[in-house]
C-alpha positions in Angstrom: -23.7 -27.9 -38.5 -22.1 -25.4 -36.1 -19.0 -23.4 -36.6 -16.7 -25.8 -34.7 -18.0 -28.8 -36.6 -17.6 -27.0 -40.0 -14.1 -25.9 -38.9 -13.1 -29.5 -37.9 -14.5 -31.0 -41.1 -12.6 -28.5 -43.3 -9.4 -29.0 -41.4 -9.6 -32.8 -41.7 -10.4 -32.6 -45.4 -7.4 -30.2 -45.9 -5.1 -32.7 -44.3 -5.9 -35.3 -47.0 -5.5 -33.0 -50.0 -2.8 -30.5 -49.0 0.8 -31.0 -47.9 1.5 -30.3 -44.2 3.4 -27.1 -44.9 0.6 -25.8 -47.2 -2.3 -26.2 -44.9 -4.6 -23.2 -44.7 -6.3 -23.7 -41.4 -4.1 -22.3 -38.7 -5.5 -21.7 -35.3 -4.3 -18.2 -34.1 -1.3 -18.1 -31.8 -2.4 -18.5 -28.2 1.1 -18.2 -26.7 0.8 -16.3 -23.4 2.9 -13.2 -22.9 1.9 -12.8 -19.2 5.1 -14.3 -17.9 7.4 -12.6 -20.4 6.2 -9.0 -20.6 4.5 -7.1 -17.8 1.7 -4.7 -18.5 2.9 -1.1 -18.7 0.8 2.0 -18.1 0.5 2.6 -21.9 -0.6 -1.0 -22.4 -3.3 -0.7 -19.7 -4.6 2.6 -21.0 -5.1 1.1 -24.4 -8.0 -0.9 -22.9 -11.1 1.2 -23.0 -12.3 -0.1 -19.7 -9.1 1.0 -17.9 -9.2 4.4 -19.5 -12.8 4.8 -18.4 -12.1 3.7 -14.8 -9.1 6.1 -14.4 -10.9 9.0 -16.0 -13.9 8.5 -13.7 -11.6 8.6 -10.6 -9.8 11.6 -11.9 -12.9 13.6 -13.0 -14.8 12.8 -9.8 -11.8 13.9 -7.6 -11.2 17.0 -9.6 -14.7 18.3 -9.3 -14.8 18.1 -5.5 -14.2 21.4 -3.8 -12.0 21.4 -0.6 -11.9 23.6 2.4 -9.6 24.3 5.4 -11.0 23.6 8.8 -9.7 24.1 12.4 -11.1 23.2 15.8 -13.2 26.4 15.6 -14.6 25.9 12.1 -13.8 26.7 8.5 -11.1 29.3 7.7 -10.1 31.1 4.5 -7.6 29.0 2.5 -4.3 30.5 1.6 -2.9 30.9 -2.0 -1.2 27.5 -1.8 -4.5 25.7 -1.0 -6.4 27.6 -3.7 -3.9 26.8 -6.4 -1.0 24.5 -5.4 0.6 24.6 -8.9 0.6 28.2 -10.3 0.8 26.8 -13.8 -2.6 25.1 -13.7 -6.0 25.1 -11.9 -6.6 23.3 -8.6 -8.9 20.9 -10.4 -6.1 20.0 -12.9 -3.6 19.5 -10.1 -5.9 17.1 -8.3 -6.6 15.3 -11.6 -2.9 14.8 -12.3 -2.4 13.5 -8.7 -5.2 11.0 -8.8 -4.3 9.8 -12.3 -0.7 9.2 -11.2 -1.9 7.2 -8.1 -4.4 5.1 -10.2 -1.9 4.2 -12.9 1.3 4.1 -10.9 0.2 3.7 -7.3 2.3 6.8 -6.5 2.2 10.5 -6.8 5.2 12.8 -6.2 4.9 16.6 -5.5 8.0 18.7 -6.0 7.6 21.4 -3.3 8.6 25.1 -3.5 9.2 27.0 -0.3 9.5 30.7 0.6 12.2 32.2 2.9 10.2 31.2 5.9 10.4 27.5 4.8 6.6 27.4 4.1 5.4 25.4 1.2 4.0 27.8 -1.4 3.9 25.6 -4.6 3.6 21.9 -5.5 4.2 20.3 -8.9 3.3 16.8 -10.0 6.3 14.8 -11.2 6.0 11.9 -13.6 6.0 8.9 -11.2 7.6 6.7 -13.8 10.8 8.7 -13.5 11.0 8.9 -9.7 13.3 6.6 -7.8 12.9 6.4 -4.0 16.2 6.2 -2.1 16.0 4.1 1.1 18.4 3.4 3.9 19.3 -0.1 5.2 16.1 -0.2 7.3 13.9 0.5 4.2 13.1 4.1 5.3 12.9 6.7 2.7 15.8 9.2 2.8 15.5 10.9 -0.5 14.4 10.8 -4.1 16.0 10.8 -7.6 14.2 12.2 -10.6 15.0 11.2 -14.2 18.1 9.4 -12.9 20.2 12.4 -11.9 18.2 15.0 -10.0 18.4 14.4 -6.3 15.9 15.7 -3.7 15.4 15.4 0.0 12.3 14.4 1.8 11.6 18.1 2.4 11.5 18.8 -1.3 9.3 15.9 -2.4 5.9 14.9 -1.0 5.2 11.2 -1.7 1.6 10.0 -1.9 0.9 6.3 -2.2 -2.3 4.5 -3.1 -1.7 1.1 -1.4 1.1 0.6 1.1 2.8 -2.7 1.7 5.2 -3.1 4.7 8.8 -3.2 3.6 8.0 -1.7 0.3 8.8 2.0 -0.4 6.6 2.5 -3.4 2.8 2.2 -3.4 1.1 -0.7 -5.2 -1.1 0.3 -8.2 -4.1 -1.7 -9.4 -2.2 -2.3 -12.7 0.8 -3.8 -10.9 -1.3 -5.8 -8.4 -3.5 -7.4 -11.1 -0.9 -7.5 -13.9 -1.8 -11.0 -14.9 -5.5 -10.2 -15.3 -4.8 -7.1 -17.3 -2.4 -9.0 -19.6 -5.2 -11.6 -20.1 -7.6 -8.8 -21.1 -5.1 -7.3 -23.5 -4.3 -10.7 -25.0 -8.0 -11.4 -25.4 -8.6 -8.1 -27.2 -5.7 -8.8 -29.5 -6.7 -12.3 -30.1 -10.2 -11.3 -31.1 -8.9 -8.8 -33.5 -6.4 -11.2 -35.0 -9.0 -14.0 -35.3 -11.0 -12.0 -37.9 -8.0 -10.5 -39.7 -5.2 -13.0 -39.6 -6.5 -16.1 -37.8 -6.1 -18.4 -40.7 -9.8 -19.2 -40.8 -11.1 -19.0 -44.4 -14.4 -17.3 -45.3 -15.7 -20.6 -46.9 -14.9 -24.1 -48.0 -15.1 -25.5 -51.6 -15.6 -29.2 -51.2 -16.2 -32.2 -53.4 -16.5 -36.0 -53.1 -14.0 -36.4 -55.9 -10.3 -36.7 -55.5 -8.4 -33.5 -56.3 -4.7 -33.0 -56.9 -3.0 -30.0 -55.4 -3.0 -28.3 -58.8 -6.8 -28.8 -59.3 -7.4 -27.5 -55.8 -5.4 -24.4 -56.4 -7.1 -23.7 -59.7 -10.5 -24.1 -58.2 -9.6 -21.8 -55.3 -8.2 -19.1 -57.7 -11.2 -19.4 -60.0 -13.6 -19.0 -57.1 -11.7 -16.0 -55.5 -11.6 -14.3 -58.9 -15.2 -14.7 -59.7 -16.6 -14.3 -56.2 -15.0 -10.9 -55.7 -16.5 -9.6 -58.9 -19.8 -11.4 -58.9 -21.8 -9.2 -56.4 -24.6 -11.7 -56.8 -25.1 -15.4 -57.5 -22.0 -17.5 -57.9 -22.0 -20.8 -59.8 -19.7 -23.8 -59.3 -19.4 -27.0 -61.2 -17.5 -30.3 -61.4 -19.1 -31.5 -58.2 -17.8 -28.6 -56.1 -20.0 -27.2 -53.3 -19.4 -24.0 -51.3 -19.9 -24.0 -47.6 -19.6 -20.6 -45.8 -17.4 -20.5 -42.7 -17.8 -17.6 -40.4 -18.8 -16.3 -37.0 -21.4 -13.8 -35.9 -21.0 -11.7 -32.8 -22.9 -14.3 -30.7 -20.8 -17.2 -31.8 -17.6 -15.3 -31.1 -19.0 -14.3 -27.7 -17.6 -10.8 -28.2 -20.2 -9.0 -26.2 -20.0 -11.4 -23.3 -16.2 -11.4 -23.2 -16.1 -7.6 -23.3 -18.7 -7.2 -20.6 -16.8 -9.7 -18.4 -13.5 -7.8 -19.0 -15.1 -4.4 -18.2 -16.7 -5.8 -15.0 -13.4 -7.2 -13.8 -11.6 -3.9 -14.5 -14.4 -2.0 -12.7 -13.9 -4.3 -9.7 -10.1 -3.8 -9.9 -10.3 0.0 -9.7 -13.2 0.0 -7.3 -15.5 1.9 -9.7 -19.2 1.2 -9.9 -20.2 -1.0 -12.8 -23.1 1.3 -13.6 -20.6 4.2 -14.2 -18.4 1.9 -16.3 -21.5 1.0 -18.4 -20.5 -2.6 -17.8 -23.7 -3.7 -16.1 -26.3 -2.7 -18.8 -28.0 -6.0 -18.5 -28.8 -5.7 -14.8 -31.9 -3.8 -13.7 -30.8 -0.9 -11.5 -33.2 1.4 -9.6 -32.5 5.0 -8.6 -32.0 3.8 -5.0 -29.6 1.1 -5.9 -27.5 3.4 -8.0 -27.4 6.0 -5.2 -26.2 3.4 -2.7 -23.6 2.2 -5.2 -22.3 5.7 -5.7 -22.3 6.3 -1.9 -20.3 3.1 -1.4 -17.8 4.2 -4.1 -17.3 7.5 -2.4 -16.6 5.8 1.0 -14.5 2.8 0.0 -13.2 3.6 -3.5 -12.8 7.3 -4.3 -12.0 8.3 -0.7 -8.8 6.3 -0.8 -7.5 8.8 -3.3 -9.0 11.9 -1.7 -7.9 11.0 1.8 -4.3 10.6 0.7 -4.5 14.1 -0.9 -6.2 15.6 2.2 -3.5 14.1 4.5 -0.7 15.3 2.3 -2.1 18.9 1.9 -2.8 19.2 5.6 0.8 18.2 6.5 2.1 21.0 4.3 0.0 23.8 5.8 1.8 26.3 8.2 0.8 26.2 11.8 -1.0 23.4 13.7 -4.5 22.0 13.8 -5.4 22.9 10.2 -6.8 20.3 7.9 -7.8 20.2 4.2 -11.0 18.4 3.6 -12.9 17.5 0.4 -16.6 18.3 0.2 -18.6 15.4 -1.3 -21.9 17.1 -1.5 -21.5 17.9 -5.2 -20.8 14.3 -6.0 -23.7 12.9 -3.9 -26.1 15.7 -4.8 -29.7 14.5 -5.0 -32.3 15.6 -7.6 -34.3 18.8 -7.0 -37.2 17.1 -5.2 -35.0 15.1 -2.9 -32.9 18.2 -1.9 -36.0 20.3 -1.2 -37.5 17.6 1.0 -34.2 17.3 2.9 -34.1 21.1 3.3 -37.7 21.2 4.6 -36.7 18.7 7.3 -33.6 20.7 8.2 -35.5 23.9 8.9 -38.7 22.5 10.4 -39.6 21.7 14.0 -36.3 22.0 15.9 -34.2 23.3 13.0 -30.5 22.5 12.7 -30.0 24.7 9.6 -31.2 28.2 9.0 -32.9 29.3 5.8 -29.8 31.2 4.7 -27.7 28.2 5.3 -30.0 26.1 3.1 -29.8 28.8 0.5 -26.0 28.7 0.6 -26.2 25.0 -0.1 -28.2 25.8 -3.2 -25.6 28.5 -4.2 -28.2 31.3 -3.5 -27.6 34.6 -1.7 -29.0 35.2 1.8 -32.5 36.6 2.0 -31.3 39.7 3.7 
């Protein structure tokens, strides 16, 4: 007899012997909260899959070096590019920016300028506390921070993850898929409550004889008292039989549900399932993983980095200067693959010199 059959049998028997307001078998509350309470950033980050997805985006972005290029080639970055926020490293600044965009859909830099009106510092503000002020046409004309601090568009740089016409704020994955995330949170809560407060007993004492409520309560009390101290074989009499009620991990479908939730969240944030450890049951070759990561760089991660590149470039003094991330570190091959590529680059009609190849390997020139 399966769990559902045992549960139904126990519930039907309890209806005949216990008053309606004393029934023990209560199915856990399945009332949906999706329409009454939206998912906040804190709610979403409580899901391990969301935390993993956001941290992957932030860490991958933070480890990418960037450079300043012009029409004639790469130039030395100024102090602002090397360290936009004097209070933290460049990597930490990028991490804060990408985290803000992933969770809120927006990032806001408070700019500091010198007496020549050049941007010399940028500080990440908490996007939850930033209000965008728009005119009658929906154009941004200013910002308010924490309700009372007002800034002009020259003092704040706004970065958005996903832009919708007529909407000033960017759209975050959490806001766009609020209903799905609420379902994942409710599922996680439901699973926990099922085992701890779901109203499903650990077992059923049954008999073919008629029992009064007093007899049923005495039998239950006797069993609980002796079973908790028995640590071995328990004995029942008077025609009573004990039938265990419980679910193992397979019956509860915990693994399958968690895998499904992780896969959906990976798709929502555009992160490869292999990095989310959500596709462990699928056979992945080295080539497949490499292509998956390349696709993530082009169509997932680059949405964040391109927004940062564009924002930083617009703040540089002068014209025709661009800040660009370098993705070589993220897509770096293993040693054999790199050496084979280097051999092709310097052989025949070379397009790289030996010293340029050595520079790619962080080695000094031969001479």
